[in-house]
TORKOL-4160 file (C-alpha; in steps of 0.2 Angstrom, whole numbers, padded with zeros to 4 digits, m for minus):
246
<pt num="1" X="0048" Y="0023" Z="0074"/>
<pt num="2" X="0033" Y="0033" Z="0078"/>
<pt num="3" X="0018" Y="0036" Z="0066"/>
<pt num="4" X="0006" Y="0050" Z="0068"/>
<pt num="5" X="m0011" Y="0043" Z="0069"/>
<pt num="6" X="m0024" Y="0055" Z="0061"/>
<pt num="7" X="m0042" Y="0053" Z="0055"/>
<pt num="8" X="m0050" Y="0061" Z="0039"/>
<pt num="9" X="m0068" Y="0061" Z="0035"/>
<pt num="10" X="m0071" Y="0052" Z="0018"/>
<pt num="11" X="m0088" Y="0052" Z="0008"/>
<pt num="12" X="m0086" Y="0045" Z="m0009"/>
<pt num="13" X="m0094" Y="0032" Z="m0021"/>
<pt num="14" X="m0097" Y="0014" Z="m0017"/>
<pt num="15" X="m0089" Y="0001" Z="m0029"/>
<pt num="16" X="m0092" Y="m0017" Z="m0033"/>
<pt num="17" X="m0079" Y="m0031" Z="m0034"/>
<pt num="18" X="m0077" Y="m0049" Z="m0037"/>
<pt num="19" X="m0079" Y="m0063" Z="m0025"/>
<pt num="20" X="m0064" Y="m0068" Z="m0013"/>
<pt num="21" X="m0057" Y="m0085" Z="m0015"/>
<pt num="22" X="m0050" Y="m0089" Z="0002"/>
<pt num="23" X="m0054" Y="m0086" Z="0021"/>
<pt num="24" X="m0055" Y="m0069" Z="0028"/>
<pt num="25" X="m0039" Y="m0063" Z="0037"/>
<pt num="26" X="m0049" Y="m0062" Z="0053"/>
<pt num="27" X="m0052" Y="m0081" Z="0052"/>
<pt num="28" X="m0033" Y="m0085" Z="0049"/>
<pt num="29" X="m0023" Y="m0092" Z="0063"/>
<pt num="30" X="m0009" Y="m0080" Z="0068"/>
<pt num="31" X="m0018" Y="m0065" Z="0061"/>
<pt num="32" X="m0015" Y="m0048" Z="0069"/>
<pt num="33" X="m0032" Y="m0043" Z="0077"/>
<pt num="34" X="m0036" Y="m0025" Z="0078"/>
<pt num="35" X="m0051" Y="m0017" Z="0087"/>
<pt num="36" X="m0065" Y="m0010" Z="0078"/>
<pt num="37" X="m0067" Y="0009" Z="0078"/>
<pt num="38" X="m0049" Y="0013" Z="0076"/>
<pt num="39" X="m0052" Y="0023" Z="0060"/>
<pt num="40" X="m0066" Y="0035" Z="0057"/>
<pt num="41" X="m0071" Y="0028" Z="0040"/>
<pt num="42" X="m0075" Y="0009" Z="0041"/>
<pt num="43" X="m0068" Y="0005" Z="0024"/>
<pt num="44" X="m0051" Y="0009" Z="0031"/>
<pt num="45" X="m0054" Y="0002" Z="0049"/>
<pt num="46" X="m0043" Y="m0014" Z="0050"/>
<pt num="47" X="m0051" Y="m0029" Z="0060"/>
<pt num="48" X="m0037" Y="m0041" Z="0055"/>
<pt num="49" X="m0021" Y="m0042" Z="0044"/>
<pt num="50" X="m0013" Y="m0058" Z="0038"/>
<pt num="51" X="0001" Y="m0064" Z="0027"/>
<pt num="52" X="0003" Y="m0083" Z="0022"/>
<pt num="53" X="0013" Y="m0093" Z="0009"/>
<pt num="54" X="0004" Y="m0101" Z="m0005"/>
<pt num="55" X="0017" Y="m0112" Z="m0013"/>
<pt num="56" X="0029" Y="m0100" Z="m0022"/>
<pt num="57" X="0018" Y="m0085" Z="m0018"/>
<pt num="58" X="0013" Y="m0074" Z="m0003"/>
<pt num="59" X="m0005" Y="m0069" Z="0000"/>
<pt num="60" X="m0007" Y="m0052" Z="0009"/>
<pt num="61" X="m0025" Y="m0049" Z="0015"/>
<pt num="62" X="m0035" Y="m0038" Z="0027"/>
<pt num="63" X="m0052" Y="m0039" Z="0035"/>
<pt num="64" X="m0060" Y="m0021" Z="0036"/>
<pt num="65" X="m0076" Y="m0015" Z="0045"/>
<pt num="66" X="m0084" Y="m0011" Z="0029"/>
<pt num="67" X="m0082" Y="m0015" Z="0010"/>
<pt num="68" X="m0064" Y="m0015" Z="0006"/>
<pt num="69" X="m0059" Y="m0002" Z="m0008"/>
<pt num="70" X="m0077" Y="0005" Z="m0008"/>
<pt num="71" X="m0069" Y="0023" Z="m0005"/>
<pt num="72" X="m0057" Y="0031" Z="m0017"/>
<pt num="73" X="m0049" Y="0048" Z="m0016"/>
<pt num="74" X="m0057" Y="0063" Z="m0026"/>
<pt num="75" X="m0047" Y="0069" Z="m0041"/>
<pt num="76" X="m0037" Y="0085" Z="m0038"/>
<pt num="77" X="m0035" Y="0088" Z="m0057"/>
<pt num="78" X="m0016" Y="0088" Z="m0056"/>
<pt num="79" X="m0001" Y="0078" Z="m0051"/>
<pt num="80" X="0005" Y="0091" Z="m0039"/>
<pt num="81" X="m0005" Y="0089" Z="m0023"/>
<pt num="82" X="m0013" Y="0073" Z="m0029"/>
<pt num="83" X="m0020" Y="0061" Z="m0015"/>
<pt num="84" X="m0016" Y="0043" Z="m0014"/>
<pt num="85" X="m0026" Y="0031" Z="m0003"/>
<pt num="86" X="m0018" Y="0015" Z="0002"/>
<pt num="87" X="m0020" Y="m0002" Z="0011"/>
<pt num="88" X="m0002" Y="m0007" Z="0016"/>
<pt num="89" X="0007" Y="m0022" Z="0023"/>
<pt num="90" X="0024" Y="m0016" Z="0030"/>
<pt num="91" X="0037" Y="m0030" Z="0031"/>
<pt num="92" X="0053" Y="m0034" Z="0039"/>
<pt num="93" X="0060" Y="m0039" Z="0022"/>
<pt num="94" X="0075" Y="m0029" Z="0015"/>
<pt num="95" X="0071" Y="m0019" Z="0000"/>
<pt num="96" X="0084" Y="m0030" Z="m0010"/>
<pt num="97" X="0072" Y="m0045" Z="m0009"/>
<pt num="98" X="0061" Y="m0037" Z="m0023"/>
<pt num="99" X="0075" Y="m0029" Z="m0033"/>
<pt num="100" X="0078" Y="m0012" Z="m0024"/>
<pt num="101" X="0095" Y="m0006" Z="m0017"/>
<pt num="102" X="0098" Y="m0015" Z="0000"/>
<pt num="103" X="0096" Y="m0007" Z="0017"/>
<pt num="104" X="0086" Y="0008" Z="0010"/>
<pt num="105" X="0070" Y="0008" Z="0021"/>
<pt num="106" X="0054" Y="m0002" Z="0026"/>
<pt num="107" X="0048" Y="m0013" Z="0012"/>
<pt num="108" X="0029" Y="m0013" Z="0011"/>
<pt num="109" X="0017" Y="m0020" Z="m0001"/>
<pt num="110" X="0003" Y="m0008" Z="m0005"/>
<pt num="111" X="m0014" Y="m0008" Z="m0014"/>
<pt num="112" X="m0017" Y="0010" Z="m0020"/>
<pt num="113" X="m0030" Y="0022" Z="m0028"/>
<pt num="114" X="m0026" Y="0039" Z="m0036"/>
<pt num="115" X="m0037" Y="0046" Z="m0050"/>
<pt num="116" X="m0024" Y="0059" Z="m0055"/>
<pt num="117" X="m0011" Y="0049" Z="m0062"/>
<pt num="118" X="m0006" Y="0031" Z="m0068"/>
<pt num="119" X="0009" Y="0023" Z="m0061"/>
<pt num="120" X="0007" Y="0006" Z="m0069"/>
<pt num="121" X="0012" Y="0009" Z="m0087"/>
<pt num="122" X="0015" Y="m0009" Z="m0092"/>
<pt num="123" X="m0003" Y="m0014" Z="m0088"/>
<pt num="124" X="m0020" Y="m0009" Z="m0095"/>
<pt num="125" X="m0030" Y="m0014" Z="m0079"/>
<pt num="126" X="m0047" Y="m0008" Z="m0085"/>
<pt num="127" X="m0045" Y="m0016" Z="m0103"/>
<pt num="128" X="m0050" Y="m0001" Z="m0112"/>
<pt num="129" X="m0034" Y="0000" Z="m0123"/>
<pt num="130" X="m0027" Y="0015" Z="m0114"/>
<pt num="131" X="m0012" Y="0010" Z="m0103"/>
<pt num="132" X="m0011" Y="0027" Z="m0095"/>
<pt num="133" X="m0029" Y="0030" Z="m0087"/>
<pt num="134" X="m0030" Y="0016" Z="m0073"/>
<pt num="135" X="m0024" Y="0026" Z="m0058"/>
<pt num="136" X="m0041" Y="0026" Z="m0049"/>
<pt num="137" X="m0043" Y="0007" Z="m0049"/>
<pt num="138" X="m0035" Y="m0002" Z="m0035"/>
<pt num="139" X="m0018" Y="m0009" Z="m0040"/>
<pt num="140" X="m0002" Y="m0016" Z="m0032"/>
<pt num="141" X="0015" Y="m0008" Z="m0028"/>
<pt num="142" X="0030" Y="m0012" Z="m0018"/>
<pt num="143" X="0036" Y="0004" Z="m0010"/>
<pt num="144" X="0051" Y="0008" Z="0001"/>
<pt num="145" X="0046" Y="0019" Z="0016"/>
<pt num="146" X="0058" Y="0030" Z="0026"/>
<pt num="147" X="0056" Y="0043" Z="0040"/>
<pt num="148" X="0055" Y="0061" Z="0032"/>
<pt num="149" X="0055" Y="0076" Z="0043"/>
<pt num="150" X="0049" Y="0087" Z="0028"/>
<pt num="151" X="0033" Y="0077" Z="0028"/>
<pt num="152" X="0029" Y="0081" Z="0047"/>
<pt num="153" X="0035" Y="0076" Z="0064"/>
<pt num="154" X="0037" Y="0057" Z="0065"/>
<pt num="155" X="0030" Y="0055" Z="0047"/>
<pt num="156" X="0035" Y="0043" Z="0033"/>
<pt num="157" X="0038" Y="0046" Z="0014"/>
<pt num="158" X="0041" Y="0034" Z="m0001"/>
<pt num="159" X="0060" Y="0036" Z="m0003"/>
<pt num="160" X="0065" Y="0048" Z="m0017"/>
<pt num="161" X="0078" Y="0045" Z="m0030"/>
<pt num="162" X="0089" Y="0060" Z="m0031"/>
<pt num="163" X="0093" Y="0067" Z="m0048"/>
<pt num="164" X="0109" Y="0060" Z="m0055"/>
<pt num="165" X="0108" Y="0044" Z="m0044"/>
<pt num="166" X="0106" Y="0027" Z="m0051"/>
<pt num="167" X="0100" Y="0015" Z="m0037"/>
<pt num="168" X="0096" Y="m0003" Z="m0040"/>
<pt num="169" X="0078" Y="m0004" Z="m0045"/>
<pt num="170" X="0066" Y="m0019" Z="m0050"/>
<pt num="171" X="0063" Y="m0023" Z="m0068"/>
<pt num="172" X="0045" Y="m0016" Z="m0067"/>
<pt num="173" X="0050" Y="0001" Z="m0059"/>
<pt num="174" X="0037" Y="0013" Z="m0067"/>
<pt num="175" X="0049" Y="0027" Z="m0071"/>
<pt num="176" X="0045" Y="0039" Z="m0056"/>
<pt num="177" X="0059" Y="0046" Z="m0046"/>
<pt num="178" X="0054" Y="0035" Z="m0031"/>
<pt num="179" X="0058" Y="0018" Z="m0024"/>
<pt num="180" X="0042" Y="0011" Z="m0031"/>
<pt num="181" X="0038" Y="m0005" Z="m0041"/>
<pt num="182" X="0023" Y="m0009" Z="m0051"/>
<pt num="183" X="0022" Y="m0028" Z="m0051"/>
<pt num="184" X="0008" Y="m0037" Z="m0061"/>
<pt num="185" X="m0002" Y="m0042" Z="m0046"/>
<pt num="186" X="m0021" Y="m0037" Z="m0045"/>
<pt num="187" X="m0029" Y="m0034" Z="m0028"/>
<pt num="188" X="m0045" Y="m0044" Z="m0025"/>
<pt num="189" X="m0059" Y="m0035" Z="m0016"/>
<pt num="190" X="m0074" Y="m0043" Z="m0010"/>
<pt num="191" X="m0085" Y="m0036" Z="0004"/>
<pt num="192" X="m0075" Y="m0033" Z="0019"/>
<pt num="193" X="m0059" Y="m0042" Z="0012"/>
<pt num="194" X="m0044" Y="m0036" Z="0002"/>
<pt num="195" X="m0031" Y="m0048" Z="m0004"/>
<pt num="196" X="m0015" Y="m0047" Z="m0015"/>
<pt num="197" X="m0006" Y="m0063" Z="m0020"/>
<pt num="198" X="0012" Y="m0060" Z="m0027"/>
<pt num="199" X="0027" Y="m0070" Z="m0030"/>
<pt num="200" X="0037" Y="m0073" Z="m0014"/>
<pt num="201" X="0053" Y="m0063" Z="m0013"/>
<pt num="202" X="0069" Y="m0072" Z="m0010"/>
<pt num="203" X="0068" Y="m0073" Z="0009"/>
<pt num="204" X="0067" Y="m0087" Z="0022"/>
<pt num="205" X="0055" Y="m0078" Z="0034"/>
<pt num="206" X="0047" Y="m0061" Z="0037"/>
<pt num="207" X="0036" Y="m0051" Z="0049"/>
<pt num="208" X="0023" Y="m0039" Z="0044"/>
<pt num="209" X="0009" Y="m0027" Z="0050"/>
<pt num="210" X="m0006" Y="m0019" Z="0042"/>
<pt num="211" X="m0009" Y="m0001" Z="0039"/>
<pt num="212" X="m0022" Y="0010" Z="0030"/>
<pt num="213" X="m0016" Y="0027" Z="0025"/>
<pt num="214" X="m0017" Y="0043" Z="0014"/>
<pt num="215" X="m0002" Y="0049" Z="0005"/>
<pt num="216" X="0000" Y="0065" Z="m0006"/>
<pt num="217" X="0011" Y="0070" Z="m0020"/>
<pt num="218" X="0021" Y="0086" Z="m0016"/>
<pt num="219" X="0013" Y="0102" Z="m0023"/>
<pt num="220" X="0029" Y="0106" Z="m0033"/>
<pt num="221" X="0031" Y="0088" Z="m0038"/>
<pt num="222" X="0048" Y="0089" Z="m0030"/>
<pt num="223" X="0057" Y="0080" Z="m0015"/>
<pt num="224" X="0050" Y="0073" Z="m0004"/>
<pt num="225" X="0039" Y="0068" Z="m0019"/>
<pt num="226" X="0026" Y="0057" Z="m0010"/>
<pt num="227" X="0023" Y="0059" Z="0009"/>
<pt num="228" X="0012" Y="0049" Z="0021"/>
<pt num="229" X="m0001" Y="0063" Z="0027"/>
<pt num="230" X="m0014" Y="0053" Z="0037"/>
<pt num="231" X="m0012" Y="0036" Z="0045"/>
<pt num="232" X="m0030" Y="0030" Z="0048"/>
<pt num="233" X="m0026" Y="0013" Z="0056"/>
<pt num="234" X="m0012" Y="0002" Z="0061"/>
<pt num="235" X="m0017" Y="m0017" Z="0064"/>
<pt num="236" X="m0004" Y="m0019" Z="0078"/>
<pt num="237" X="m0007" Y="m0001" Z="0085"/>
<pt num="238" X="0011" Y="0004" Z="0084"/>
<pt num="239" X="0019" Y="m0003" Z="0068"/>
<pt num="240" X="0028" Y="m0017" Z="0078"/>
<pt num="241" X="0027" Y="m0030" Z="0064"/>
<pt num="242" X="0020" Y="m0044" Z="0075"/>
<pt num="243" X="0014" Y="m0055" Z="0061"/>
<pt num="244" X="0025" Y="m0069" Z="0057"/>
<pt num="245" X="0027" Y="m0080" Z="0041"/>
<pt num="246" X="0040" Y="m0094" Z="0042"/>
């Protein structure tokens, strides 16, 4: 599968985050190393990606060339055309491992920011009493990606749920017509590190990669609903999933 590697200039506010509780991805044995300068914006320039088991959990993390999560997309003012910026870990796991219909695409864990909408309706991430205004804060999703010609040559999209169909979905599916899950997992961002620890799916082994990318909601809020529009960096250089977790 081919990804179109594009770059986009980003100039947005710097944010502050809590301290990280484990070694950087760049220091972990078996991490996927990536050369500096692959992405135009250092906060999305991957230096290393790594996944490891912590008991019954998996920890996904990346080392970036600048402060992770320090850039967020500008609000567009509407759902149609809304930008979504992401740190992603594509995996070899079948989507069924986390509750989706089997054999439906590439299962990836993502940390995303999108100020125009909130797709974590079960959680009040900023603790202000409003469960519907947390989209700009970095938050976690499982997504199922698939090739989508309507998004551009060689491009990917989050898999749509066609009207009238009822595919198998995780219990924390947020209600969008997409193969997307909103688990209760909070990204930790500290200086050049981003990490996500999540309950390990039912699987003996997996391979993985690291990606930074922009997505965009279709202007008409119609299929394909959420396209990958820019891939800023791929840790392996070619989405070959060379990282291994036994």
